[in-house]
Residue, then its C-alpha position, 0 to 999 in steps of 0.5 A: m473571576t481569573a482574568p483570559r489568559p493572554v494569547e501569546a500564554l494560551g499558544e504556549e500552552l495549546s502547544r505543550l497539550a499538542e506536543l504531549h498528543g504527537v500533534a505538532t504544531a509547525y510543518s515544513p516544506s523545504p529544511d531552511r523554513a518553518v511554517p506555523a500550524s493554526p489554531g483551528a487545525v492544531v484544536a479541531v486534531l486535539a478534538a480528533l482524538g478526544v482531547d478538549a482544547s476548546t477554551p483557553r480554559a480546556v486546554r489548562a485542564a487537558l494539559a493538566a490531566r495528559r501530564q498525571e496521566l503520563a506521570e503515574r503510567l507505568l507502562p504504555p499501552t504497546v510496548v515494544g522489543r527486540h532481541g538482546s534489549t531490555p525494552a527502555a519502558l520496560d528500563a523506566l519501572p520502578e526497580g523491584t517491579r514483579l514483570h507476567i509475560e504471557t506468550e501469544q503462544g500460551e507460555t508464560y515468564d516471570g522475572t523482578g527487578h531490572g537485573e532480570f527483566g533482558a534475560v526474560v525478554g531474551q527468550l521471548p518468540p516473536g509475537v505480541h504478548h500479554l505484559t502486565a508490571t506489578a510496582p513495590d508500590g500496589r500499583s499495577a499495569e497491563a501493555h501489549l509486547v511486542i517482539a520482532p526480529d531487528r531487520l526484514p526480509t531481504p531479496a536473497g537476489r538481484s531481478y527484475g520484475l515487471m510492474v501492471q494494473v491489473y485491470s489493464l491488462l487484458s487476455r483474450h479470455s477476460w471479461g472487461m478487463g484485467d483479471l486473477g486469470d490473467l495475472g497467474e496467467l502472467t507470473a507463469w509467462a513472465g516466471r518461466a519464459l523472462g526469467a521475470g523476478f516478479v510482478q508488482v500490481n496496483p492494490l486489489h482492495a475491495a472497492v465501494p460498490g455504487a454506479p458509478t464506481d471509483p475507479s481508484p486502486y486507492r480509495p477501496s471500501s476495505r484494504r482487508f478483503p480485496d475485490p471479487v470484480y478481479l474473479r475469474v468465473e471460469d476459474v470457479p471448479e462450482f461453474a462448471y457446473v451451474e444448470e441454467r446453460e442458458q443464461v451461463r451462454g447469455l453472460l459469455e455472450r454480453a463478456a465477449r462483446l464487453r471485451e471487445s468494446v474494449l479490445e476492439k472498439g476503443a472504449l474504457i474499461d468501465r468497470d461497473a459494467v463487467w461486476e454486474l456480469k460476473r455479478e450476476a455470474l456468480e449468484l448463479v455459481r452459487r447454487v451450486p453446492l460445494g463439495p466436501g472437501r471445498r465445504a470444509a475450506y470453506v468453513d475454514f477460511l470463515a474460522r479464520e477470518d472471523e469477526a473482519l470478515e463477519d463486517h465486511a459482509t454485513w457491511s456489503a450485505l446492507a449498502e445493498v439495501h440502504g446504500s454504500d455511504w453508511h453515515r445516510w444508512p439508520a442510525g441503529l444500522r451505523d454501528p457495527r455492534s449495535a443490536e439493529t446491524a445483528r439484528a439486520r446481519a440475521e435478516l439478510m445471512d443469505r447476501v452475507d453469505f454471499h459476500s463471504r463466500l465472496a471473499w473467499l473466492t477471490d482470496t483462493q484466486l491470489t493464492a493461486a496467483q502466487r503459486a502458480a509465479r513462484e513455480a514460475g522459479m520467481p524468487l518473490g512472485v505477486v508483489h502487492d502494493l497497500a494503499v496509504g488508507v481507505h474511503p472514509d464511506g465504505a467497510d472499514a470505516w464502518a466496522q472499525q470507526d473507533h481507530f479512526a479518526a472522526g472528522m479527519s482525511v489524509g493528505a499533504p502540505p502544501d510545498a514548492f510542487n503544491s502550494l494548495g497541498q492535498d485531502w486526498g479523502l481518507p480518513p486516518w487511524r488515531p494512533d492512540r487507538l492503535a496503540k491501545s488495541g496492540y495494534a490489531p487493526y494493522r497487524r489482521l491488515l498485514r497477516a491478510l495481505f502477505r498470505y499471498a504476496g511474495a514482497l508489499r509495496i506500502d503507499h506513502v510508507m512515511g505514514l508509519f511516520r506521521l500523517w498530514w490531517v486535514p480536518q474535512g471542510g477546510p482546505p488543504t492547509e489548515g491541516t497538521y502532521v499528527r505522530y505516530d509511533a513509527e517503532a512499534m509499526l515497524a515493529v508489527l511489520a517486521l514481524e507479519a513480513s518475518r514470518a510470511g518471509a514477504v519483502v517489503i518495498g517502501e513508496d518514499l518518493g517526495t518531501v520525506e522527513p528527515g531521519v525516514r529513508e535511513e530508520l527504514q533502510e535500518r530495519g530492511v525496507l526497501g525505498t523506490s527509485v525512480l530515474w528522472f528524481e534522482r539528482d544531485w539536489d544538493g549540488d548541482g542538481r545533476p542527473l546522479a551518476p548509476e553507483t551512487w545510487r542506494a542498492d536497498c531500493l526498487a530502482t523504475a523508470t516510471t511509476h503508475d503515477l507518470p509519464p510511460t517512459a516513451a511519452r517522457l521523451t517525447g516531451e508528449h506530456v508535456e502536451l497532455r497536460y497542456r491540453l487539459g489546461l493543468l499546466t500553470r507556467p506557458v507552454e514553451e517554458e514547460r517543453v524547454e524543462a521537459a528537454t532539458d531534462v530529458g537531456e542531461w539524462l540522455a547526454l548522461l547513458a551515452r557518456l556511460g555507453l549504454y545507448e546503441p542505435a537503432t538498426g534497420g530493420g532489427r531491434p532497437a527499431s526506433e531511436e525511442e526503442a533505443e533510448i529506452h533501452a538505454v534507461h533501462r541499462f541504465l538502472l542496471r549499472t545500479p546496485a539496486r536490489m530490484i528493478g522495475v520495467w512498467l509493461p507498458d514500457t516494454i511495447g510503447d504505451r504512451r499514455p499514463q494510466n493516472l494523471p494526477g489533478t484529474w477526475d472526469q477531465y481524464p481516464n484514470w484507472r480506465l485505461p487497457i495497455a496499448d502499444a505506441d499507436g495506442r492501440p489496445v494489446t492484450l496479454e496473448e499479444l503481449a506474449a508475441s511482442p519484439r518489441l517486449h522481448a528486445l528489451v527483455d534480453v537488454l534485462r537479462v543479458g544486465l543482469e547475467a553479466g552482472a552476476e559474473t562480474g558481482s556487480g549491482a546489488e551485495t545480498g547480504s546488509g545484516g536482513e535474513s533473505a525472503a526464501g530463507a526467513e520462508s522455511a525459518a519463520g514458520g507459519g504466523g500467529 
């Protein structure tokens, strides 16, 4: 019998095995500190990747197998190439290797030897192609070959835009929450009357059904398809021809009461009640036959979305029968490719068609909102938001379970701001399965979103490089990082964004791995800069002067996860957390720190001459309003290509849309936009608000002055403009 290996040797072998599979064995909560990952976490993560490391013998066997695999393979499953250079994977092939490439456009290219590889790759059009390599010794390998532009499209010029959570923006036509009709009205008005260049919205991904529905737009059932709760029912053409007019009148009356309860009676947005009304209405709409043109458009949509839509609609139909957690369904239905699922789909075909129709209608209204934005003169239009993951019980996790890591959840490690770490409850994609598929799920996801987006914000963009995996049932501290092929992820992103002529904004707030921001900037992904966080952290910690900010970013005063500007200026965000028992230090310490932070910024604004005091009877009408104007003048002084204005800031709203760290204590994702007194404000009232128009005047004057003097962001850092890319790229493959 072989003697047990010492613990130290086992640790070394486990570390080597983890490294070969992209699993980290340590993390750095700060630049000068490294914390080892627990062996249990590493073993669990390797198991989720299909690697048995449960015993010393298993570790040795897996390590030997991985080394042999890497030594013998000719090509990785996905190869990434850029124009003008030969991919490293091809340079590493034995001399005399023959290449055969079939492009996604149906063309073929052949080459033999390193001398021809560069010429062959240089001829290839952008796309994901099929590559076959045959070595002189007879070995052969197949791979996906991604050919992508070096850089993503960049904004054609400098602009400001509005940021809004769509559900929170009610009009006099909403059914209890903001909808895509309201979004279309907002973009048309903001573009034509306010000179805005974009409107950034929350993720509009399909939510997991059930009462109560999780209101967070960042834990969707599917990122691939939008949520029909945002439909403007009256804008569906068939709604006008519903024969059950008495039922329609009843629905409209209930919708009016629901709207009134939010706008006039202080009720929270009730997504479940809204969806119940809209579902009843859409069931009636579905009885109206589609005209020939509409029928043809629907058939085209079904053909374009193909299996992905069939899966999504099947899951939705099955959820009506068995509940929204597919893990609790009958065993045969947990597999989307099983014979039982095929039979159930056939039996439920009427409901499958209903949910397919909802996806089509929502896609159509999203496209109309972007069209309205561009027709209103917006250079970008609607900026959509891509959540970092999906709900483990939802449609995507069911349909794509072979691409998700079973038993794992995405989160964040402990750091100076959160000693317990975070578990977001979202299953991560397996990097090995993504590579093997040529990143097909990722490509399809991006292509779907870019169809109706002028730009895309990627939440936690650092996830293109690595994600913190937490074994389910364990604390976030017992996790570790898993590496993704960032070169491939960015290449696919560049490919699909260029085809759509769309800009990409990465949410890169918080702790970011060294080199990541630089790599994103090199590829043309804009960053996110929030005023209150822009300090000289490596120096004296004071606020950064505007000219030192990066140009390639969206610059804002706040976000959906942060206090509105009025609340931060007055310290109300501290009082809110104090009332809810969320503070970890004495309230006086928090008050002093918050006041000092704001005071340093206000002092800088004053030194720069950006503060104009309130005027009696005019605008700004108060010191608070004057300070908000100064904050946005500061943003205009930076070279940022995009300036984002939180729409609630335009009327002095104090309430954050989301208060991290809370669940039942605070009405996250359920608040309508309100004025400084907490009174809900409709889209129509926003359009007539003197306070809003005064802030918009600050922005428009500042942008015009910058354009005349040539200050602000430069517009040509190597990537083609969004408008230019749109016309040059044509359609996607």
